[in-house]
C-alpha positions in Angstrom: -34.0 3.3 17.3 -31.9 6.0 15.6 -33.4 8.9 13.7 -32.7 7.8 10.2 -33.1 11.2 8.6 -30.5 12.6 11.0 -28.1 9.7 10.3 -28.5 10.1 6.5 -27.9 13.9 6.8 -24.8 13.4 8.8 -23.6 10.7 6.4 -23.9 13.3 3.6 -21.8 15.7 5.6 -19.2 13.0 6.2 -19.2 12.3 2.4 -18.5 16.0 1.9 -15.6 16.0 4.3 -14.2 12.9 2.6 -14.5 14.6 -0.8 -12.8 17.7 0.6 -9.9 15.6 2.0 -9.6 13.8 -1.3 -9.6 17.1 -3.2 -6.8 18.5 -1.0 -4.8 15.3 -1.5 -5.2 15.5 -5.3 -4.3 19.2 -5.4 -1.2 18.9 -3.2 0.2 15.8 -4.9 -0.5 17.2 -8.3 1.4 20.4 -7.3 4.3 18.5 -6.0 4.6 16.2 -9.0 4.3 19.2 -11.3 7.0 21.1 -9.5 9.4 18.1 -9.6 8.8 17.5 -13.3 9.0 21.2 -14.3 12.2 21.7 -12.3 13.9 18.6 -13.6 12.7 19.0 -17.2 15.5 21.4 -18.2 18.1 20.1 -15.8 18.1 16.3 -16.5 18.3 15.2 -20.1 17.3 11.6 -19.2 14.0 12.8 -17.8 12.3 11.9 -21.1 13.0 8.2 -20.4 11.9 8.2 -16.7 8.9 10.6 -16.7 6.5 7.7 -17.4 7.6 6.2 -14.1 6.7 9.4 -12.3 3.3 9.4 -14.0 2.6 5.7 -13.1 3.7 6.4 -9.5 1.3 9.4 -9.4 -1.6 7.5 -10.8 -1.0 4.6 -8.3 -0.9 7.1 -5.5 -4.1 8.8 -6.6 -5.8 5.4 -7.1 -4.8 4.1 -3.7 -6.0 7.2 -2.0 -9.3 7.1 -3.8 -9.9 3.5 -2.9 -9.0 4.3 0.7 -11.5 7.2 0.9 -14.2 5.1 -0.7 -13.6 2.3 1.8 -13.8 4.7 4.7 -17.1 6.1 3.4 -18.5 2.6 2.9 -17.4 1.5 6.4 -19.1 4.6 8.0 -22.3 3.9 5.9 -22.3 0.2 6.9 -21.8 0.6 10.6 -23.4 4.0 11.3 -26.5 2.3 12.9 -24.6 -0.5 14.6 -22.3 1.7 16.6 -24.7 4.7 17.0 -22.1 6.7 15.2 -24.0 10.0 15.1 -25.5 9.9 18.6 
């Protein structure tokens, strides 16, 4: 039988890593979208009509990544005892 306290501690560490990765993804993608929009704002007069598309794309991207990270965490949590993940 696996040491449950060890497994739960390691699961918390994995959750921290997943949150760190998600934070890095959020930061980098926000920076990229901000640079694109701030560069184009003065250059392209039609940007006022298409910037909502950029925002929807950004929100979809963030949502998909968040769902993916949550599913990875849930999968690790569900199978950590089955596959002796932390041994």
